[in-house]
Structures are given as structure tokens and as C-alpha cells.
C-alpha positions as CSV (number, residue, x, y, z in Angstrom):
1,M,2.7,-14.0,-12.1
2,N,0.9,-15.8,-9.4
3,K,3.8,-16.7,-7.3
4,R,2.9,-16.8,-3.6
5,I,4.8,-14.4,-1.4
6,A,5.8,-15.2,2.1
7,I,6.6,-12.8,5.0
8,T,9.5,-14.6,6.6
9,A,10.4,-12.0,9.2
10,L,9.1,-8.8,10.7
11,S,10.7,-6.2,13.0
12,S,9.6,-2.9,14.3
13,F,10.8,0.0,16.4
14,S,7.9,2.1,17.9
15,P,6.3,3.3,21.1
16,L,5.1,-0.3,21.5
17,G,8.8,-1.5,21.8
18,N,10.9,-3.7,19.5
19,Q,10.2,-7.2,20.8
20,P,7.2,-9.2,19.6
21,E,6.1,-10.5,23.0
22,L,6.3,-7.0,24.6
23,I,4.5,-5.5,21.6
24,W,1.7,-8.0,22.0
25,N,1.5,-7.4,25.7
26,E,1.1,-3.6,25.0
27,Y,-1.7,-4.4,22.6
28,L,-3.5,-6.4,25.3
29,K,-3.7,-3.2,27.4
30,N,-6.6,-0.9,26.9
31,T,-4.3,2.1,27.5
32,S,-2.9,4.5,25.0
33,L,0.8,5.3,24.5
34,I,0.0,8.9,23.7
35,F,1.2,11.5,26.2
36,E,1.7,15.3,26.2
37,T,5.2,16.2,25.4
38,Q,7.1,19.5,24.8
39,I,7.7,19.9,21.0
40,G,9.3,23.3,20.3
41,N,7.3,25.8,22.3
42,Q,4.2,23.7,22.6
43,T,3.0,20.9,24.9
44,I,1.0,18.6,22.7
45,P,0.0,14.9,22.6
46,V,2.4,12.6,20.7
47,A,3.4,9.0,20.9
48,K,7.2,8.7,21.4
49,I,9.6,5.7,21.6
50,S,10.6,4.7,25.1
51,Q,13.8,5.8,26.9
52,E,15.2,2.3,26.3
53,L,14.8,2.6,22.6
54,K,16.2,6.1,22.6
55,E,19.3,4.6,24.2
56,M,19.6,2.2,21.4
57,V,19.4,5.0,18.9
58,L,22.1,6.9,20.8
59,Q,24.3,3.9,20.9
60,L,24.0,3.4,17.1
61,R,24.7,7.1,16.5
62,Q,27.8,6.8,18.6
63,S,29.0,3.5,17.2
64,E,30.5,4.9,14.1
65,S,31.4,8.4,13.1
66,R,29.4,8.2,9.8
67,Y,26.2,7.6,11.8
68,K,26.5,10.8,13.9
69,A,25.1,13.0,11.1
70,L,22.1,10.8,10.3
71,D,18.4,11.7,11.0
72,N,16.4,9.5,13.5
73,S,14.3,8.3,10.6
74,V,17.4,6.6,9.1
75,L,18.6,5.3,12.5
76,F,15.1,3.8,13.3
77,A,15.2,2.1,9.9
78,I,18.7,0.7,10.4
79,L,17.8,-0.8,13.8
80,A,14.5,-2.4,12.6
81,S,16.2,-3.7,9.4
82,R,19.1,-5.3,11.3
83,Q,16.6,-7.2,13.4
84,A,14.3,-8.2,10.5
85,V,17.2,-9.6,8.4
86,A,18.7,-11.4,11.3
87,K,15.3,-13.1,12.0
88,A,15.0,-14.1,8.4
89,G,18.6,-15.5,8.4
90,W,19.6,-13.4,5.4
91,S,23.2,-12.4,4.6
92,A,24.8,-9.9,2.2
93,N,25.4,-12.7,-0.2
94,D,21.7,-13.1,-0.6
95,N,21.6,-9.9,-2.7
96,F,18.2,-9.0,-1.4
97,G,16.5,-5.8,-2.5
98,I,15.6,-2.9,-0.2
99,N,12.6,-0.6,-0.5
100,I,12.1,1.6,2.6
101,G,10.1,4.8,2.3
102,S,9.1,7.8,4.4
103,S,6.5,10.4,4.2
104,R,8.5,13.2,5.6
105,G,12.1,11.8,5.6
106,A,14.8,13.6,7.6
107,T,12.5,16.4,8.8
108,E,14.4,17.0,12.1
109,L,17.7,17.4,10.3
110,F,16.1,19.5,7.5
111,E,14.7,21.9,10.0
112,K,18.0,22.1,11.8
113,H,19.9,22.8,8.7
114,H,17.4,25.3,7.4
115,Q,17.5,27.2,10.7
116,E,21.3,27.3,10.4
117,F,21.0,28.7,6.9
118,I,18.6,31.4,7.9
119,K,20.9,32.4,10.7
120,T,24.3,32.2,8.9
121,G,23.5,31.9,5.2
122,K,25.5,28.7,5.1
123,T,24.9,25.0,5.6
124,E,26.9,22.0,6.8
125,V,28.8,19.9,4.3
126,L,26.5,16.9,4.8
127,A,23.2,18.9,4.8
128,S,22.1,17.7,1.3
129,P,23.1,14.0,1.4
130,T,21.7,13.4,4.9
131,T,18.2,14.9,4.1
132,T,17.3,13.2,0.8
133,L,14.6,10.5,0.9
134,G,16.9,8.0,-0.7
135,N,19.1,8.4,2.4
136,I,17.1,5.7,4.3
137,S,17.4,2.8,1.9
138,S,20.9,3.7,1.0
139,W,22.1,3.7,4.6
140,V,20.3,0.5,5.4
141,A,22.0,-1.1,2.4
142,H,25.4,0.2,3.5
143,D,24.7,-1.1,7.0
144,L,23.6,-4.5,5.9
145,K,26.2,-4.7,3.1
146,S,23.4,-5.6,0.7
147,Q,24.2,-5.9,-3.0
148,G,20.7,-5.8,-4.4
149,P,18.6,-2.9,-5.7
150,E,17.8,0.0,-3.3
151,I,14.6,2.0,-3.7
152,S,13.2,4.9,-1.6
153,H,10.0,6.8,-2.1
154,S,7.4,9.0,-0.4
155,I,3.7,8.3,-1.1
156,T,2.6,10.0,2.1
157,C,0.9,7.8,4.6
158,S,0.6,4.7,2.3
159,T,4.4,4.7,1.8
160,A,5.2,1.5,3.6
161,L,2.4,-0.5,1.9
162,H,3.6,0.9,-1.5
163,A,7.0,-0.5,-0.6
164,L,5.4,-3.8,-0.1
165,L,3.7,-3.6,-3.5
166,N,7.1,-2.9,-5.1
167,G,8.7,-5.8,-3.3
168,V,5.9,-8.2,-4.4
169,A,6.2,-6.9,-8.0
170,W,10.0,-7.4,-8.1
171,L,9.7,-10.9,-6.7
172,R,6.9,-12.0,-9.0
173,A,8.8,-10.6,-12.0
174,G,11.8,-12.7,-11.1
175,M,14.0,-9.7,-10.8
176,A,14.9,-10.5,-7.2
177,G,14.7,-13.4,-4.9
178,K,14.2,-11.5,-1.6
179,F,13.1,-8.0,-0.6
180,L,13.3,-6.0,2.6
181,V,10.4,-3.5,2.6
182,G,9.0,-1.0,5.1
183,G,8.7,2.5,6.3
184,S,10.4,4.8,8.8
185,E,9.2,8.1,10.3
186,A,10.6,10.5,12.9
187,P,8.0,13.4,12.5
188,L,7.9,14.8,16.0
189,T,9.3,18.2,15.1
190,P,7.8,21.7,15.5
191,F,7.4,22.4,11.7
192,T,5.7,19.0,11.1
193,I,3.4,19.5,14.0
194,A,2.6,23.0,12.7
195,Q,1.7,21.7,9.3
196,M,-0.8,19.3,10.8
197,Q,-2.3,22.0,13.0
198,A,-2.6,24.3,9.9
199,L,-4.8,21.6,8.4
200,K,-6.9,21.6,11.5
201,I,-6.7,17.9,12.0
202,Y,-4.4,17.7,15.0
203,S,-5.9,16.6,18.4
204,K,-6.5,19.3,21.0
205,T,-6.9,16.7,23.7
206,N,-4.5,14.1,25.0
207,E,-5.9,11.3,22.8
208,C,-6.5,10.2,19.3
209,R,-10.1,9.1,18.8
210,A,-9.3,6.9,15.8
211,F,-12.4,4.9,14.6
212,D,-14.7,6.8,16.9
213,L,-17.4,7.5,14.3
214,E,-19.3,9.7,16.8
215,K,-16.5,12.2,17.3
216,T,-17.2,15.8,16.5
217,K,-13.6,17.1,16.3
218,N,-10.6,15.9,14.4
219,S,-8.2,14.1,16.7
220,M,-5.1,13.0,14.8
221,V,-1.9,12.6,16.9
222,L,1.6,11.9,15.5
223,G,3.8,9.0,16.5
224,E,7.3,7.9,15.5
225,G,8.7,4.6,14.5
226,A,9.8,2.1,11.8
227,A,8.7,-1.4,10.7
228,M,10.2,-3.8,8.2
229,V,9.2,-7.2,6.7
230,C,11.2,-9.7,4.8
231,L,9.5,-10.9,1.6
232,E,10.4,-14.2,-0.2
233,I,8.9,-16.4,-2.9
234,D,7.1,-19.1,-1.0
235,E,9.2,-22.3,-1.3
236,G,7.8,-24.1,1.8
237,Q,9.9,-22.2,4.3
238,Q,8.6,-21.1,7.7
239,A,6.5,-18.0,7.3
240,L,4.8,-15.6,9.6
241,A,2.1,-14.9,7.0
242,Y,1.4,-15.0,3.3
243,I,0.3,-12.3,1.0
244,E,-3.0,-13.4,-0.5
245,G,-3.7,-10.2,-2.5
246,V,-2.7,-6.6,-3.0
247,G,-4.7,-3.7,-4.3
248,Y,-4.2,0.0,-5.1
249,A,-6.2,2.9,-6.4
250,T,-6.2,6.7,-6.4
251,D,-9.2,9.0,-5.8
252,I,-10.1,11.8,-8.2
253,L,-9.2,14.8,-6.0
254,E,-11.5,17.6,-5.1
255,H,-8.5,19.3,-3.5
256,S,-4.9,18.3,-2.5
257,I,-5.7,16.5,0.7
258,S,-9.2,15.2,-0.1
259,I,-10.7,11.8,0.0
260,S,-14.1,11.1,-1.5
261,T,-17.1,10.7,0.9
262,E,-17.2,7.0,0.4
263,A,-13.5,6.6,-0.2
264,V,-13.8,5.2,-3.7
265,C,-10.0,4.6,-3.7
266,F,-10.4,2.2,-0.8
267,Q,-13.4,0.5,-2.4
268,K,-11.2,-0.2,-5.5
269,S,-8.1,-1.2,-3.6
270,M,-10.0,-3.6,-1.3
271,E,-11.8,-5.2,-4.2
272,M,-8.5,-5.7,-6.1
273,A,-6.9,-7.2,-3.0
274,L,-9.9,-9.5,-2.4
275,Q,-9.9,-11.1,-5.9
276,N,-10.3,-14.9,-5.7
277,N,-11.3,-14.6,-2.0
278,K,-14.8,-14.8,-0.5
279,L,-15.8,-11.7,1.5
280,S,-16.8,-14.0,4.3
281,D,-13.2,-15.4,4.5
282,V,-11.9,-12.0,5.7
283,D,-11.9,-12.2,9.5
284,A,-10.7,-8.7,10.3
285,I,-9.6,-5.3,8.8
286,V,-6.9,-3.1,10.2
287,M,-8.2,0.2,9.1
288,H,-6.1,3.3,8.2
289,A,-8.4,5.4,10.4
290,P,-6.2,8.4,11.2
291,G,-8.5,9.9,13.8
292,T,-10.0,12.6,11.5
293,I,-13.7,12.9,11.1
294,K,-13.8,12.6,7.3
295,G,-10.9,10.1,7.0
296,D,-12.4,7.6,9.5
297,L,-16.0,7.9,8.3
298,S,-15.2,7.7,4.5
299,E,-13.1,4.5,5.0
300,Y,-15.9,2.9,7.1
301,K,-18.4,3.7,4.3
302,A,-16.1,2.2,1.8
303,I,-15.9,-1.0,3.9
304,Q,-19.7,-1.1,4.1
305,K,-19.9,-0.7,0.3
306,V,-17.6,-3.6,-0.3
307,F,-18.7,-6.0,2.4
308,G,-22.4,-5.1,2.7
309,A,-24.3,-5.8,5.9
310,T,-21.9,-8.4,7.3
311,L,-18.7,-6.7,8.2
312,P,-15.5,-8.3,9.4
313,L,-14.0,-7.2,12.8
314,L,-12.7,-3.7,12.4
315,T,-9.8,-2.1,14.3
316,T,-6.9,0.4,14.1
317,N,-3.8,1.0,16.2
318,K,-3.6,4.8,15.8
319,W,-5.6,5.4,19.0
320,K,-2.7,3.7,20.8
321,I,0.5,4.7,18.9
322,G,-0.6,7.8,16.9
323,H,-0.1,8.2,13.2
324,T,3.4,7.3,12.1
325,F,2.8,8.6,8.6
326,G,5.0,6.5,6.1
327,A,5.6,3.8,8.7
328,S,2.0,3.4,9.7
329,G,0.9,0.8,7.1
330,M,3.7,-1.6,8.1
331,L,2.9,-1.2,11.8
332,S,-0.7,-2.2,10.8
333,I,0.7,-5.3,9.1
334,E,2.4,-6.1,12.4
335,L,-0.9,-5.8,14.3
336,A,-2.6,-8.1,11.7
337,I,0.1,-10.8,12.0
338,L,0.0,-10.7,15.8
339,M,-3.8,-11.1,15.8
340,M,-3.5,-14.1,13.5
341,Q,-0.6,-15.7,15.5
342,Y,-2.4,-15.3,18.9
343,N,-5.9,-15.8,17.3
344,Q,-7.2,-12.8,19.3
345,F,-8.9,-9.7,18.1
346,I,-7.6,-6.4,19.4
347,G,-10.3,-3.8,19.3
348,V,-10.6,0.0,19.9
349,P,-11.7,0.7,23.5
350,F,-14.1,3.5,22.6
351,A,-15.5,1.9,19.4
352,P,-18.7,-0.3,19.5
353,M,-18.0,-3.7,21.1
354,Q,-17.2,-6.4,18.5
355,F,-17.0,-10.1,19.3
356,Q,-14.7,-12.7,17.7
357,K,-16.8,-15.6,16.5
358,K,-14.2,-17.6,14.5
359,P,-10.4,-18.0,14.2
360,I,-8.5,-15.0,12.7
361,Q,-6.9,-16.5,9.7
362,K,-7.2,-13.7,7.0
363,V,-6.8,-10.0,7.7
364,L,-7.1,-7.0,5.3
365,I,-4.9,-4.0,6.0
366,N,-5.6,-0.5,4.6
367,A,-3.5,2.6,4.2
368,V,-4.1,5.9,2.3
369,G,-2.3,9.3,2.2
370,F,-2.7,12.8,0.9
371,G,-3.7,12.5,-2.7
372,G,-6.1,9.6,-2.0
373,N,-3.5,6.9,-2.9
374,A,-5.0,3.8,-1.2
375,V,-3.3,0.4,-0.8
376,S,-5.0,-2.7,0.6
377,V,-3.1,-5.9,1.5
378,L,-4.8,-9.3,2.3
379,L,-2.7,-11.5,4.6
380,S,-3.3,-15.1,5.6
381,L,-1.7,-17.6,7.9
């Protein structure tokens, strides 16, 4: 049960790019990748992938007739998964498992098909099979010719880290030798934006003030992207990082989108992930911090409850790339691994200044979604 799990490869596809060196260079810049864009009949702040990455998506869509009907959430996942598996040196004969989730799934396609139905009373032949959540893992498995188990799920914004939990469980149970896990999201659609605006959490300015505890208005901004990691039982192979601990918990809800004032779910998930580790060994935390007043502050209070007066370095990437829903936790894993590799803390420009006093060797990553379903993962070099 205590088998050590290694992350042997990581790949992402986001506004930061899709190459580790370029992604790190973007993180070194104190500039956001959030810009105003036309979505439906609104001009609003979002974080979009670059034109270069859009061309890659278009090329994939045109490469085979079967890909033409797929949603961007599936195509993002295929591109990121191809790269991750290639870096890990896996082949179809490895029979690796796949667990890739999404909060919203094929929302762009779903909206398109629904509009067609309202207009004509009919839908296209592939409307159903191309809009199911299982669509992502299934198509990635088809693309990679994997013979292992395929799992898809939606646990809102903690989806990618729940995929990691599943992968760890399968590996430790001896039911698989390797697992590809992650999340993918393409949520920049009129209906999705409207849902966030209805909750009164979407930013009305051209920025996301994630981890700004002095903000007086909610400032969440949506972004798009995908991120995958390859998990293996540690057998001495070269690894990017190791999973030292995992934790999970769910808040008792006051209403369907609530999180408790001191994020009890995060307190429990962090304490579970930190078992057998000293609090002082945690060098940094990549927070969920979605840019909402309550979400950011409750997580901060939970961290204070767990760590006391001496806090690790605290950061988030949502001020830079927005909230990518189901993919966000794995993009936070990417930031954590990069900070450990380069031994450099990446802070939030408008948060209180923090100073790195020791090497970054252990990083805790948090994610939570609607329903208060928190996950915490502790990584080490």
C-alpha cells in the first residue's frame, strides 16, 4: 500500500504554451495572459491558447476525418497526451491506464448541437457520442492505441487531481503498472461564461485578482487548456517528481456552491496529504485560489489553521492563465514541478512579497470545486 509513485513525464497545452522552457519563461514574467476577447455577444477577459497552438489543434482536426467532429476539450487532451506518453517512452504494449477528466466536457459542441435542435428539432448523428464526458479518455485511448482501463469523470474544478488520486490507487493496488492522468477544458463559450456571471463571480475588469486577500469584488476569469502526467511505481527510473502524499475531503454544504469559512475540506485534505511529513518540510503551496473573495480567503484561513504562524511560500497561477476548471489542478502540478526543478519561487505580483529562504524541494498543491470536494497532493524531488 505504501508503494512510491513517480511522475515520469508531464505535458500541457495552455495559454502558457506547450514546451517546458517556454512555459517557465512565461512564469518568469510578471505579466498576465488574460486579455479581453469576444465571446458570443460580449467582450470579456479570458485566457486563450496562442495562435500557434490553435494551428496545432486545426492540424489535428484535419489529420483524420474522425477527428473533425470532436470538441476542443478532446483535441487538447489528445495533443497533451501524445507528448506526455512520448516523453515517458511508453508504447501501446505497456497497457497503461488512462483517467482524464473535465468539469464541463464538450461544452462548445453541446451548445452548437442544442442550438441546432432548437432551430430544426433535429440533431446530427454524432451529437451524443461526441458530447459525453467519457469521450475524452476514450478518444485519447484510441489515439494512443492503449489497451488499459479508461476512466473519465467530472468532479468540477478538482477533476484533474481526482484523476491523479485514481491513478495512484490503481498503481498501489497492483491493478495497473502505469497510468496517464490529467484534465482538459475548453470552456470559453457563451453559455459557460453566462453561468459564471449568473453566480456573480466573474471578473468585470481585465484581470483575475487571485490571492489578493484585500479585493472587494470577485474576479474569476476563465482559461482553456489541458495537462497530463505519467504515473509509475517508483523502480529507480528517472522521475520529474514523486508523490509523497495525497489527501481528499468534502465540506458539509450550506448550499450547492458553498465552501466553509475556514475551508474545513482543505484542512482535512492537507492534513491527510501531509501525514508522515513535518510541516516545516513543505516549502511552498500552489493554492487553488480561483479569484473569488470567499474562495481565496477560506483557503488561506485553512492553510493558517494547518500550518500555524509559520506559513510556506504561497502562490497560484490563476492570475496569469485564468481558471481552467477541470484542468486547473494539473496545471498547478506543472507549476509546482517547475519551481522545484529551477529552485525558484514564482509569486503573485499583487500579493504581499514573499522571500525564498531555502531550496524548494516539497510543494503542496490544492484544488477544490463546487460541492467542496477538496484534493491536496504533496510532491517532492
